[in-house]
C-alpha positions as CSV (number, residue, x, y, z in Angstrom):
1,M,28.7,51.8,158.4
2,D,31.9,49.3,157.4
3,Q,33.7,50.2,160.4
4,L,30.8,49.8,162.9
5,T,30.4,46.4,161.5
6,A,33.9,45.6,161.7
7,I,34.2,46.6,165.3
8,V,31.0,44.2,166.4
9,Q,32.4,41.7,164.2
10,A,35.4,42.1,166.6
11,I,33.7,41.7,169.5
12,N,31.4,38.6,168.3
13,S,34.6,36.7,167.5
14,Y,35.5,36.7,171.4
15,L,31.9,36.5,172.7
16,W,31.0,33.7,170.2
17,G,34.5,32.6,170.3
18,V,36.0,28.9,171.2
19,T,36.6,30.2,174.9
20,G,33.6,32.2,175.1
21,L,29.8,31.3,175.0
22,I,30.2,28.2,173.0
23,P,32.0,26.2,175.5
24,L,29.6,28.0,177.8
25,L,26.3,26.8,176.1
26,V,27.2,23.8,175.0
27,G,28.9,22.8,178.5
28,V,25.3,23.8,180.1
29,G,23.4,21.6,177.5
30,I,25.7,18.2,178.2
31,F,25.7,19.0,182.1
32,Y,21.6,19.0,181.7
33,T,22.1,16.1,179.2
34,F,23.6,14.3,182.2
35,K,22.0,15.4,185.0
36,L,18.3,14.6,183.6
37,K,19.6,11.3,182.4
38,F,19.4,12.2,178.5
39,V,16.0,13.6,179.0
40,Q,16.0,14.5,175.2
41,I,16.0,10.7,174.2
42,R,14.8,8.8,177.3
43,K,11.8,11.0,176.9
44,F,11.4,11.7,173.3
45,G,8.6,9.7,172.3
46,Q,6.6,10.7,175.3
47,A,7.2,14.2,174.0
48,M,6.3,13.7,170.9
49,R,2.8,12.1,171.6
50,F,2.1,14.5,174.4
51,T,2.9,17.3,171.6
52,F,0.7,16.3,169.3
53,R,-2.0,14.8,171.0
54,G,-5.5,16.5,170.1
55,L,-3.6,18.9,167.8
56,S,-5.8,21.8,166.5
57,L,-5.5,24.9,164.6
58,H,-8.4,26.6,166.1
59,G,-7.6,25.9,170.0
60,E,-9.4,28.1,172.6
61,R,-8.6,31.3,172.6
62,A,-5.8,32.5,175.0
63,G,-6.6,34.8,177.8
64,K,-5.8,35.4,181.5
65,E,-4.8,32.2,182.5
66,G,-2.4,31.7,179.4
67,M,-3.0,29.3,176.2
68,T,-3.0,25.8,175.5
69,S,0.3,23.9,175.7
70,F,0.3,23.4,171.6
71,Q,-0.4,27.4,171.3
72,S,2.7,28.1,173.2
73,L,4.6,25.3,171.3
74,A,3.5,27.3,168.4
75,T,4.8,30.5,169.9
76,A,8.0,29.0,170.6
77,V,8.6,27.5,167.2
78,A,7.2,30.7,165.7
79,A,10.7,32.4,167.0
80,Q,12.7,29.1,166.6
81,V,11.8,29.1,163.0
82,G,12.5,32.1,161.5
83,T,15.2,33.4,159.3
84,G,17.6,31.4,161.2
85,N,16.3,28.3,159.3
86,I,16.9,29.7,156.0
87,A,19.0,33.1,156.3
88,G,20.9,32.0,158.9
89,A,21.5,28.5,157.7
90,A,22.9,29.8,154.6
91,T,25.1,32.4,156.1
92,A,26.5,29.6,158.6
93,I,27.4,27.3,155.7
94,A,29.0,30.4,153.6
95,M,31.3,31.6,156.3
96,G,32.0,28.2,158.2
97,G,31.8,25.8,155.6
98,P,29.5,23.0,155.6
99,G,31.0,22.0,158.5
100,A,29.0,24.5,160.3
101,I,25.9,22.2,160.1
102,F,27.8,19.7,162.1
103,W,28.2,22.0,165.2
104,M,24.5,23.0,164.7
105,W,23.3,19.4,165.4
106,I,25.5,19.1,168.3
107,A,24.3,22.4,169.9
108,A,20.9,21.2,169.2
109,F,21.2,18.1,170.5
110,F,22.8,19.2,174.0
111,G,20.3,22.6,173.6
112,M,17.3,20.0,174.1
113,A,18.1,19.3,177.8
114,T,18.6,22.9,178.0
115,I,15.4,23.9,176.6
116,F,13.8,21.6,178.8
117,A,15.2,23.0,182.0
118,E,14.2,26.6,180.8
119,A,10.6,25.3,180.2
120,V,10.5,23.7,183.4
121,L,11.9,26.6,185.5
122,A,9.6,29.4,183.4
123,Q,6.2,27.1,184.8
124,L,7.3,26.6,188.0
125,F,7.9,30.3,188.5
126,K,5.1,31.9,186.7
127,T,2.9,34.5,187.8
128,K,0.0,36.6,187.5
129,D,0.7,40.6,186.8
130,D,-1.4,43.3,188.3
131,K,-4.3,42.7,185.9
132,G,-4.3,39.3,186.3
133,H,-2.9,37.8,183.4
134,V,-0.3,34.7,183.6
135,T,3.1,35.7,182.8
136,G,6.6,34.4,183.4
137,G,10.1,33.6,181.9
138,P,13.7,34.2,183.1
139,A,13.0,37.3,184.6
140,Y,11.0,36.0,187.2
141,Y,12.8,32.8,187.5
142,I,15.9,34.6,188.4
143,T,14.0,37.1,190.5
144,N,11.8,34.2,192.4
145,G,14.3,31.5,192.4
146,L,18.1,33.5,192.8
147,H,16.3,36.7,194.5
148,C,18.5,38.5,192.1
149,R,16.5,41.5,190.6
150,P,19.6,43.5,189.5
151,L,20.4,40.4,187.1
152,A,17.0,39.7,186.1
153,I,16.8,43.3,185.0
154,F,20.0,42.9,183.3
155,F,18.4,40.4,181.1
156,S,15.3,42.2,180.7
157,I,16.9,45.2,179.3
158,S,19.3,42.8,177.0
159,I,16.2,40.7,175.7
160,I,14.0,43.9,175.1
161,I,17.1,45.3,172.6
162,A,18.3,41.9,171.3
163,L,14.8,40.6,170.2
164,G,12.2,43.4,170.2
165,F,14.7,45.9,168.5
166,I,17.9,44.1,166.9
167,G,16.3,40.7,166.4
168,N,13.1,41.9,164.6
169,M,15.1,44.3,162.4
170,V,17.1,40.7,161.3
171,Q,13.8,39.5,160.7
172,S,12.2,42.6,158.3
173,N,15.8,42.7,156.8
174,S,15.8,39.3,155.6
175,I,12.4,39.5,154.2
176,A,12.8,43.0,152.7
177,V,16.2,41.4,150.8
178,A,14.1,38.3,149.6
179,F,11.3,40.5,148.0
180,Q,13.8,42.8,146.6
181,N,15.3,39.7,144.6
182,A,12.0,38.0,143.8
183,F,9.8,40.8,143.0
184,G,12.0,43.9,142.7
185,I,10.0,45.8,145.6
186,P,11.8,48.6,147.5
187,S,12.7,47.3,150.9
188,L,11.1,50.4,152.4
189,Y,7.9,49.4,151.3
190,T,8.3,45.7,152.8
191,G,9.4,47.2,155.8
192,L,6.2,49.5,155.8
193,F,4.0,46.7,155.3
194,V,5.5,44.1,157.8
195,A,5.6,47.0,160.4
196,G,1.9,47.8,159.6
197,F,0.6,44.0,159.8
198,A,2.9,43.0,162.9
199,A,1.2,46.0,164.8
200,F,-2.4,44.7,164.1
201,I,-1.0,41.5,165.9
202,F,0.6,43.7,168.5
203,F,-2.1,45.4,169.6
204,G,-5.0,42.3,169.8
205,G,-3.0,41.2,172.7
206,L,-2.2,37.4,173.7
207,G,-4.9,36.1,172.2
208,R,-4.1,37.5,168.6
209,I,-0.7,36.4,168.9
210,A,-1.6,32.7,170.1
211,S,-4.3,32.6,167.4
212,T,-2.1,33.8,164.7
213,T,1.1,31.4,165.4
214,E,-0.9,28.1,165.9
215,K,-2.4,28.8,162.1
216,I,0.9,30.0,160.7
217,V,3.6,27.9,162.4
218,P,2.1,24.6,161.2
219,V,1.0,25.6,157.8
220,M,4.3,27.1,156.7
221,A,6.5,24.5,158.2
222,F,4.4,21.9,155.9
223,L,5.1,23.8,152.8
224,Y,8.5,24.4,153.4
225,I,9.5,21.0,154.2
226,L,7.4,19.8,151.3
227,G,9.5,22.3,148.8
228,S,12.5,21.4,150.3
229,L,12.1,17.5,150.2
230,I,11.0,17.9,146.2
231,V,14.1,19.7,145.4
232,I,16.4,17.2,147.6
233,L,14.7,14.1,145.9
234,S,15.1,15.4,142.5
235,N,18.9,15.5,143.4
236,Y,18.7,12.7,145.6
237,E,22.5,11.1,144.2
238,Q,24.0,14.1,145.9
239,I,22.6,13.2,149.5
240,I,25.2,11.0,150.7
241,P,28.1,13.4,149.3
242,A,26.2,15.9,151.1
243,F,26.7,14.3,154.6
244,K,30.2,13.7,153.8
245,M,30.6,17.4,153.1
246,I,29.2,17.9,156.6
247,F,31.3,15.4,158.7
248,V,34.6,16.2,157.0
249,G,33.8,19.8,157.2
250,A,33.3,20.1,160.7
251,F,37.1,19.1,161.0
252,N,38.5,20.1,157.8
253,P,36.5,22.6,156.4
254,Q,38.6,23.4,153.6
255,A,38.8,19.9,152.2
256,A,34.9,19.4,152.4
257,T,35.0,21.9,149.5
258,G,37.9,21.8,147.7
259,G,39.1,25.2,149.0
260,V,36.1,27.2,147.8
261,I,35.3,28.1,151.1
262,G,38.2,29.1,153.2
263,A,37.0,28.4,156.7
264,T,38.8,27.0,159.7
265,I,37.5,24.3,162.2
266,K,37.0,27.5,164.6
267,E,34.9,29.1,162.4
268,A,32.7,26.1,161.3
269,M,32.2,26.1,165.3
270,R,31.8,29.6,165.6
271,Y,29.3,30.3,163.0
272,G,27.6,26.9,163.6
273,V,26.9,26.9,167.1
274,A,26.2,31.2,167.0
275,R,24.1,30.3,164.1
276,G,22.5,27.4,165.8
277,L,21.6,29.4,168.8
278,F,19.9,32.3,166.9
279,S,18.0,29.4,165.3
280,N,16.9,27.2,167.8
281,E,17.3,29.5,171.1
282,A,18.1,27.0,173.6
283,G,19.9,29.1,176.4
284,L,19.0,32.1,175.1
285,G,16.1,32.5,177.4
286,S,13.5,33.5,174.9
287,T,11.4,31.0,174.4
288,P,10.4,30.2,178.3
289,H,8.1,33.3,177.8
290,A,5.7,31.2,175.6
291,H,6.1,27.7,177.5
292,A,5.2,29.7,180.9
293,V,1.7,30.5,180.2
294,A,0.8,27.2,178.5
295,K,-1.7,25.5,181.1
296,V,-0.2,22.2,181.9
297,Q,-0.6,19.9,185.1
298,F,3.0,19.9,185.7
299,P,6.1,21.7,184.7
300,A,7.9,18.7,183.1
301,Q,4.9,18.4,180.5
302,Q,6.1,21.8,179.2
303,G,9.7,20.8,179.2
304,L,8.7,17.8,176.6
305,V,6.8,20.0,174.5
306,A,10.2,22.4,174.5
307,I,12.4,19.4,173.2
308,V,9.9,18.9,170.3
309,G,10.0,22.5,169.6
310,L,13.6,22.2,169.1
311,F,13.8,19.1,167.1
312,I,11.4,20.8,164.5
313,D,13.7,23.8,164.2
314,T,16.7,22.3,163.9
315,F,16.5,18.4,163.0
316,V,13.7,19.2,160.5
317,V,13.3,22.8,158.9
318,L,17.1,23.9,159.3
319,N,18.1,20.8,157.7
320,M,16.0,21.1,154.6
321,T,17.4,24.6,154.0
322,A,21.1,22.9,154.1
323,F,20.5,19.7,152.0
324,V,18.8,22.0,149.4
325,I,22.1,24.1,149.2
326,F,24.1,21.1,149.2
327,T,22.2,18.9,146.9
328,T,22.0,21.3,144.5
329,G,25.6,22.6,144.4
330,V,25.4,25.7,144.7
331,L,28.1,26.9,147.4
332,D,30.3,28.9,145.5
333,G,32.0,30.9,148.3
334,K,30.7,34.3,147.1
335,T,27.1,34.0,147.8
336,T,25.6,34.2,151.4
337,G,22.7,34.7,153.3
338,I,19.2,34.3,151.8
339,E,20.6,35.2,148.4
340,L,22.2,31.8,148.6
341,A,19.2,29.8,149.7
342,Q,17.5,31.5,146.8
343,K,20.3,30.7,144.6
344,A,19.5,26.9,145.7
345,F,16.1,26.8,145.1
346,V,16.1,28.6,141.9
347,S,18.4,25.5,140.7
348,G,15.9,23.4,141.7
349,F,12.4,24.7,140.8
350,G,13.4,27.5,138.2
351,S,12.8,31.1,138.6
352,F,10.0,30.1,140.8
353,G,12.6,29.3,143.4
354,L,12.6,32.9,143.8
355,A,9.1,33.5,144.9
356,F,9.1,30.4,146.9
357,V,11.6,31.3,149.0
358,A,10.5,34.9,149.5
359,I,7.1,33.7,150.3
360,C,8.3,31.2,152.9
361,L,10.7,33.5,154.5
362,F,7.9,36.0,155.0
363,F,5.9,33.6,156.8
364,F,8.7,32.3,159.0
365,A,10.4,36.0,160.0
366,F,6.8,37.4,160.4
367,S,5.8,35.1,162.8
368,T,9.0,35.3,164.8
369,I,8.2,38.9,164.5
370,I,5.0,38.1,166.6
371,A,6.4,35.9,168.9
372,W,10.0,38.2,169.5
373,Y,7.6,41.1,170.4
374,F,5.7,39.0,172.9
375,F,9.0,37.8,174.8
376,A,10.3,41.4,174.8
377,E,6.9,42.8,175.9
378,V,6.7,40.4,179.0
379,N,10.0,41.9,180.0
380,V,8.7,45.8,179.3
381,K,6.0,44.9,181.5
382,Y,8.4,43.2,184.2
383,L,10.3,46.8,184.2
384,F,7.8,49.4,183.6
385,G,4.4,47.9,183.8
386,R,1.7,47.7,181.3
387,K,1.6,51.5,180.9
388,A,4.6,50.8,178.7
389,V,3.1,48.4,175.9
390,A,1.7,50.6,173.7
391,V,5.2,52.7,173.6
392,Y,7.1,49.5,173.0
393,A,4.8,48.4,170.3
394,V,5.0,51.4,168.5
395,T,9.1,51.7,168.9
396,V,9.2,47.7,167.4
397,A,7.1,48.6,164.4
398,V,9.7,51.6,163.9
399,F,12.8,49.5,164.1
400,I,10.8,46.8,161.9
401,V,11.0,49.5,159.2
402,I,14.5,50.5,159.8
403,G,15.6,47.2,159.5
404,A,14.3,46.7,156.3
405,T,16.4,49.2,155.0
406,L,19.9,48.6,156.6
407,D,23.0,46.3,155.5
408,G,22.2,42.7,156.4
409,G,25.9,41.9,157.8
410,L,25.9,44.7,160.2
411,V,22.3,43.5,161.5
412,W,23.3,40.0,161.8
413,E,26.4,40.7,164.0
414,L,24.7,43.5,166.4
415,S,22.0,40.5,166.7
416,D,24.9,38.1,167.6
417,L,25.9,40.7,170.1
418,F,22.8,41.4,171.9
419,N,21.8,37.5,171.9
420,G,25.0,37.1,173.7
421,L,24.6,39.0,176.4
422,M,21.1,37.9,177.2
423,V,22.9,34.3,177.5
424,I,24.9,35.2,180.6
425,P,22.0,36.3,183.4
426,N,19.5,33.4,181.8
427,V,22.5,30.6,181.8
428,I,23.4,31.8,185.6
429,G,19.7,30.8,186.6
430,L,19.7,27.6,184.8
431,L,22.9,26.6,186.7
432,A,22.0,27.9,190.1
433,L,18.7,26.2,189.6
434,R,19.9,22.9,188.5
435,K,18.5,21.2,192.1
436,V,15.1,22.3,191.2
437,V,14.8,21.3,187.5
438,S,16.1,17.4,188.4
439,S,13.7,17.5,191.6
440,L,11.0,18.5,189.1
441,S,12.0,16.0,186.5
442,R,12.6,13.2,188.7
443,D,9.0,13.8,190.8
444,F,7.5,13.9,187.0
445,D,9.1,10.6,186.2
446,E,7.8,8.9,189.3
447,R,4.2,10.3,189.3
448,N,3.3,10.5,185.4
449,S,5.1,8.0,183.4
450,G,1.8,7.4,181.5
451,I,1.2,10.9,180.4
452,G,1.1,10.5,177.0
453,K,1.0,7.5,176.2
């Protein structure tokens, strides 16, 4: 197992290196930021107003015609706000130093433009399946926009493996570790419980998925933010030093921690962007599946909603984890992943901190499992039709159980590998359809500048 982990790590060091996907993803974000005239800043206020206007935890039930815009956002955020915000952020800090958070910010800022483009294309090229259900995502805008089905097939296979199988193993593994540390529950039992609960949602279809995410996501985010702020503000004198650690660590990782973390700038960038992508999913090609089924009048409207989703994920929730770790001073160069996050909350809350993180992580990771299942299911239907969905659902449940019992290091590395494979066809589609995105954005600006005001 250690040898396999080492092999995958070696592959990822190139795939996610400073000459691999990092400049590609950030480059696409920079390209769209300028092409769309800094849409993430220019339209941010309008995006917030449009997103939260008429907010409800009990929206109309999703069906053949799709779901409400907020339900689509909740499903997208359910995928984005997962273990990446707790275990992923902690791992990035432990492996890349405090400066990894700076590179997460950079990736997220430019990623807002990327995710806008993804949502716009998903809306434009959405279609209906053989049963009349609205569906869409990168496989559809690659097929119908680029007319390149082989590339779409490659994407679909990659996302089924990356999210449906490997990605959900990451989620269940983090839940299992957290519950083992907090309550002493064996990982296998946790895995079986999560798999059973998830299967109940899976077989309820789109209606049950949307209903679950629109209720879980706002509540879980509020509770985690509240708990984090209590810890951070109780150590308020460490907030300014924390910012200093982040900015110094971005360019001199060892100086930021006094040598406790022996990271280089390359490692800070690699872990920051890689874990940032795992968290915000911009350019990954996952969240477009949720935004495609939103019932909106103009594609660019859902693009603005997508920007808000990424903002919540990185600049709000993920930062909570980072600043809890920095202000409590628990970074020691030895502890990583979910254990580091739990150690930070224990410093702030005492023994209750273990339970707090375990419970928050359960809801974060479980909601991600639900969303990722849905994203990959769209591609199962694209490749094999609806008849394969039941088999796929059962297989995902089995992988959830397996993931709970595996070594966390290998699972995370495999996740990074398959996430990287997903990126390639999606980015090709985004760049090839750049004129379409620009045209739809410009048309929306000209005709609907009052929407959301």
